[in-house]
N, C-alpha and C positions, 0 to 999 in steps of 0.2 A: 605215632600210631605204630603198633607192632606189625611187622611185615606180614605175618600170617593172617592178620585181621583186615588187611587192605582189600578193597574191592578190585575186581578184574580191571576196571578202567580208571582206577585211582592213581594215575600217573600223569605227569605233565612234561611233555617233550617239546614244548614251545621253543622255536628257534633251531630245532634239529631237522636236518634234511636226510631223508632215507630214500635210497635208490632201490626200487623193487624191480628185479629182473624176472619177469614171469610172462610166459607166452599164452597162458590160459586166461581169457578175459574174465571169467567168473572168479577164478582164484585171485586174480589181481584185485577185482572189486571188493572181495571179502577182506583181503589184507589192507587195502587202502582205507576201507571204512573203519576197520579196527584202529589203524594208525591215526585216522582223523579224530577218533574218540579221545585219543591221548595227546592231541594237538601237534603231532609230528607233520612236517611238510613232506609230501610224497611225490617222487618223480618216477615215472614208469618207463621201463625199457622192455619192449616186447620180445626180445631175444638177447642172447649173450653178446652178439656182435654190436648191437645198439648200446648195451650196457658198457662194453669196453670203450666205445666212442664217447659216451658221456664222461667216463672217467679219464679219458685222454684229454678232454677239454679242461677248462679251468673251473668248471662248476664245483662248488664245495659240497661234499657229502660227509655226513657223520657216520653212516652205516650203509651197507649193502645187504639186502635180503635176496638171495640168488636161488632160483629153481635149478634143480640138478639136471632134469631132462628137458631140453629145448631144441628146436631146429636151428640150423645154421652153425651156431657155436654153443656147445653144451655148457652146463654150469661149471664143470671142472676146468675146461680150457679158458672160459671167461674169467674164472677166479685167478688162474695162473697169470693171465695177462694183466688183470686189474692189480694184482699184488706187485707185479713188476713196475707198473706205473705209479702206484700209491701203496707202498709196503705197510704203512700204518693205518690204512683204511680197513676197518673190520668188516669181514664178510661172514654172514650167517647163511649156511646152505639149508635149503628146504627140500626135503625128499620124502616121497611116499615109501621108499625102500626101507626095509628093516634089516638088511644084511650088513654085518660087521665090515665086510670088504668095501662096501660103498662108503661107510663112515670113515674108514681108513683112507680111502682114495680122496675123500673130501679134505681131510686134514693134510694129506700129502700135497694137495693142490694149493694149500694155504688158507683154507677156511679156518676161522676162529672158533666156530661152533656149528654143530649140525642139529637141526630140529626136524622132527618127523611131522609129516602132513597126515591128517589135518592138524593145523596149529592149535596148541593150547596158548591162547594169546597172553594170558597172565605170565606164562613161562617166557614168552618172547619179550614182554615188557620188562620183566626182571633182568633178563640178559641185557637188554638195551640200557637199563638203569645202571647195571654193573659196569658196562663198557663206558658209559658216559662219565662214570666216576673213576675210570681208569683201571678197572679190575677184571675185564673179560679176559 
């Protein structure tokens, strides 16, 4: 099937674990529901500190979706620490900000990609597919 003709949820990420670090319960439920539609296993961390702890443990993750603005430990610092623990674990930063400075700060912190909120889920899934094929 030609990529442009694929439906939004025409992806299969069975066997992939995604850590979603998001403090807003409504935003998390939306992302988790979309990831469930493409058969990804979702683990929730309610803030950056919890996300770091999950990555410090031995739980296997294929990808992290990180909110930029959170209490306790923000997305930038959480990404820095996660990348120190697991340099090869891809992190996609989610932000409502449209400022270039924020995107630059995300990349400097070690993010592999920055996506604007609200998500275009098809774009997220294409990024995931690319990463899982080793091309992010």
